[in-house]
C-alpha positions in Angstrom: 53.2 0.5 -25.7 53.0 -2.1 -23.1 50.5 -2.2 -20.3 51.0 -4.1 -17.2 48.2 -5.6 -15.0 49.2 -5.5 -11.4 45.8 -6.8 -10.2 47.2 -10.2 -9.0 49.8 -8.4 -6.9 47.3 -6.2 -5.2 45.8 -9.3 -3.5 49.0 -10.3 -1.8 51.0 -7.0 -1.5 49.3 -4.7 1.0 50.4 -1.1 1.1 52.4 -1.3 -2.2 49.6 0.2 -4.4 51.5 3.6 -4.6 54.6 1.8 -6.0 52.5 0.0 -8.6 50.9 3.3 -9.7 54.3 4.9 -10.0 55.5 2.0 -12.2 52.4 2.3 -14.4 52.9 6.1 -14.7 56.5 5.6 -15.8 55.5 3.7 -18.8 52.5 5.9 -19.7 54.3 9.3 -19.5 57.4 8.2 -21.4 55.9 9.1 -24.8 55.0 12.7 -24.0 58.1 13.8 -22.2 58.7 17.3 -23.5 61.2 18.9 -23.1 63.9 16.2 -23.3 65.8 15.6 -20.2 68.6 13.6 -18.6 68.8 12.2 -15.1 72.4 11.5 -13.9 73.9 10.1 -10.8 76.7 12.4 -9.8 77.8 10.6 -6.6 76.8 8.1 -3.9 73.9 10.4 -2.8 73.7 13.2 -5.4 71.8 13.5 -8.7 71.2 16.0 -11.4 68.3 16.5 -13.8 69.1 18.4 -16.9 66.3 19.7 -19.1 66.7 21.2 -22.6 64.6 24.4 -22.4 65.9 26.3 -25.5 64.2 29.6 -25.8 62.8 29.8 -22.3 64.0 32.6 -20.0 64.4 32.2 -16.2 61.2 34.1 -15.5 59.2 31.6 -17.7 60.3 28.6 -15.6 59.2 27.5 -12.2 60.2 24.7 -9.8 58.3 23.5 -6.8 58.5 20.5 -4.4 55.5 19.1 -2.5 55.3 15.7 -0.7 58.2 14.1 -2.6 57.1 15.4 -6.0 59.2 17.8 -8.0 57.2 19.8 -10.4 58.9 21.7 -13.3 56.8 24.1 -15.3 57.5 26.2 -18.3 55.1 28.8 -19.6 56.3 30.7 -22.7 55.4 34.4 -22.8 53.5 35.1 -26.0 55.5 37.3 -28.4 53.8 40.4 -29.7 55.3 40.2 -33.1 53.5 38.8 -36.2 56.3 36.4 -37.2 55.4 34.0 -40.0 57.6 31.0 -39.9 58.4 29.0 -43.0 59.6 26.3 -40.7 59.4 26.2 -36.9 61.6 23.5 -35.4 62.1 25.1 -32.0 59.1 24.3 -29.9 57.7 27.1 -27.8 55.1 25.0 -26.1 54.3 25.2 -22.4 55.2 22.1 -20.4 54.8 20.5 -17.0 57.1 17.6 -15.8 56.7 15.7 -12.6 59.5 13.7 -10.9 58.8 11.5 -7.9 61.6 11.9 -5.4 62.6 9.1 -3.0 62.4 9.7 0.7 65.0 12.1 2.0 66.0 13.5 -1.4 66.1 17.3 -1.4 66.6 19.9 -4.1 69.9 21.6 -3.5 69.7 24.2 -6.3 68.9 24.9 -9.9 70.5 26.9 -12.7 69.8 28.0 -16.3 72.8 28.2 -18.6 72.9 28.0 -22.5 69.4 26.7 -22.8 69.8 23.9 -20.2 68.0 23.9 -16.9 70.0 21.9 -14.3 68.4 20.8 -11.0 70.8 19.3 -8.4 69.4 16.8 -5.9 70.9 15.2 -2.8 69.8 12.4 -0.5 70.3 13.3 3.1 69.3 10.5 5.5 68.7 11.8 9.0 71.1 10.5 11.7 68.3 8.7 13.5 67.6 6.6 10.4 71.2 5.7 9.5 72.4 2.2 10.3 74.5 2.2 13.5 76.8 -0.3 15.0 76.1 -1.6 18.4 79.1 -2.6 20.4 78.9 -5.9 22.2 80.3 -5.8 25.6 80.4 -8.0 28.6 76.9 -8.8 29.9 76.1 -7.7 33.5 76.2 -10.6 36.0 72.7 -11.3 37.3 72.3 -12.4 40.8 70.7 -15.8 41.3 68.1 -15.6 44.0 66.3 -18.7 45.2 62.6 -18.7 44.7 60.3 -18.9 47.7 58.3 -22.1 47.9 54.8 -22.1 49.0 53.6 -24.0 52.1 50.8 -25.8 50.2 52.9 -29.0 49.7 
């Protein structure tokens, strides 16, 4: 695994430390990303996260959003049977995944179907922050008034 040293950038990039931390976390958390998931861009401002959560029921999954961080948790209920597996290829481990959301990205909804949890996201930029066109019209004519001269000459 590669590690990056952003120390030289900290000296000249003020206020970007959160971005550097996010980049470091991307590379560190890549190896232990259970359950497997996809992130797809559905349109100009819409996205979908799909997680493979085979064996989990809706009551065993939870989603929450706090300060641009989407948290997906799965806590498997412990079965009361005394099953003895000869081979167990379907993982039943608990998990917690975190997704950093960009500004103005909101969760629109989530659904569980055929062992896939889908989370739909949409970026909605407020009108006040959208670029707007300023029309150029004729400038008002300013009156030219002579300045008063002082008597100290």
